[in-house]
C-alpha positions as CSV (number, residue, x, y, z in Angstrom):
1,M,-40.1,22.2,-17.5
2,Q,-37.7,20.2,-19.4
3,R,-34.7,22.3,-19.0
4,L,-34.8,21.9,-15.4
5,P,-34.0,18.1,-15.2
6,C,-31.3,18.6,-17.7
7,I,-29.9,21.3,-15.6
8,I,-30.1,19.1,-12.5
9,T,-28.4,16.2,-14.4
10,R,-25.6,18.2,-15.5
11,N,-25.0,19.6,-12.0
12,M,-25.0,16.0,-10.4
13,A,-22.6,14.7,-13.1
14,F,-20.4,17.6,-12.4
15,L,-20.6,17.0,-8.4
16,S,-19.8,13.2,-8.8
17,K,-16.6,14.1,-10.7
18,A,-15.8,16.5,-8.3
19,R,-16.1,14.0,-5.5
20,M,-13.9,11.5,-7.2
21,S,-11.0,13.6,-7.5
22,G,-10.5,14.0,-4.1
23,E,-7.3,14.7,-2.1
24,P,-5.1,12.0,-0.8
25,G,-6.3,9.8,1.8
26,S,-10.0,10.4,1.2
27,G,-10.6,7.0,0.2
28,A,-10.1,4.2,-2.5
29,G,-10.1,5.2,-5.9
30,K,-10.1,9.1,-4.9
31,G,-6.9,10.7,-5.5
32,G,-4.4,8.4,-6.8
33,G,-6.3,4.9,-5.8
34,G,-5.3,2.6,-3.0
35,G,-2.4,2.6,-0.7
36,G,-3.1,0.2,2.2
37,S,-6.2,-0.4,4.1
38,I,-6.3,2.7,6.2
39,R,-6.2,4.9,2.9
40,E,-8.5,2.9,1.2
41,A,-11.1,3.6,4.1
42,G,-10.7,7.4,3.8
43,G,-11.7,9.8,6.3
44,A,-9.7,11.2,9.0
45,F,-7.5,8.3,9.3
46,G,-6.7,8.0,5.6
47,K,-5.9,11.6,5.5
48,M,-3.6,11.3,8.5
49,E,-1.8,8.2,6.7
50,A,-1.3,10.2,3.6
51,A,0.1,13.2,5.5
52,R,2.7,10.8,7.3
53,E,3.3,9.2,4.0
54,D,4.4,12.8,2.9
55,Q,6.5,13.8,5.7
56,F,8.1,10.3,5.6
57,F,9.1,11.0,1.9
58,Y,10.0,14.7,2.7
59,N,12.3,13.8,5.4
60,Q,13.8,10.9,3.2
61,Q,14.5,13.7,0.5
62,K,15.8,16.2,3.0
63,Q,18.5,13.6,4.4
64,Q,19.7,12.3,1.0
65,L,20.3,16.2,0.0
66,K,22.0,16.6,3.5
67,N,24.1,13.3,2.5
68,L,24.9,14.8,-0.8
69,R,25.9,18.0,0.4
70,D,28.0,16.4,2.9
71,G,29.7,14.3,0.7
72,L,30.4,17.0,-1.8
73,H,32.1,19.0,1.0
74,D,34.2,16.1,1.7
75,E,35.5,16.0,-2.0
76,I,36.0,19.6,-1.9
77,S,38.4,19.2,1.3
78,F,40.1,16.3,-0.4
79,H,40.7,18.2,-3.6
80,E,42.1,21.1,-1.6
81,E,44.6,19.0,0.1
82,Q,45.6,17.4,-3.2
83,I,46.0,21.0,-4.7
84,K,48.2,21.7,-1.2
85,R,50.3,18.6,-1.8
86,H,51.0,19.4,-5.7
87,Q,51.9,23.0,-5.1
88,E,54.5,21.7,-2.4
89,A,55.9,19.3,-5.0
90,I,56.0,21.9,-7.5
91,S,57.7,24.1,-5.1
92,R,60.2,21.4,-4.4
93,H,60.9,20.5,-7.9
94,K,61.5,24.2,-8.6
95,N,64.0,24.6,-5.7
96,R,65.9,21.5,-7.1
97,I,65.8,22.9,-10.5
98,S,67.1,26.3,-9.1
99,D,69.9,24.4,-7.2
100,M,71.0,22.3,-10.0
101,E,71.3,25.6,-12.2
102,H,73.6,27.5,-9.3
103,K,76.3,24.4,-9.2
C-alpha cells in the first residue's frame, strides 16, 4: 500500500513539469515567460500571438536575405563593369605601345 502513494506522487511531479514546459503562447512562465498581456494570458489568443510573432520574424529575416542578395547582385554588376572598363583601358594602352613601336 505504501508504494501506491509514491508512484502517484512521482507521476504528479512529472505531469506538473510537463505542463510548465508548454509551447510558446501557452501562458506566462510556460515556454519562455511573458511577452505581453495576451501571451501571458495563454490559450488560443496567446498561441495566435506567438504564431504572429514567429511569422513577423520569419518575414523580416526573409526580407533581410532578399536585400543582402540584391546588394550582392549590384556589387557583382559593378565589378563586372569595372572589369570591362579596365580591359578596354588595357587594350588602349597596348595599342598605344604597338603604335609607338611601329613608328
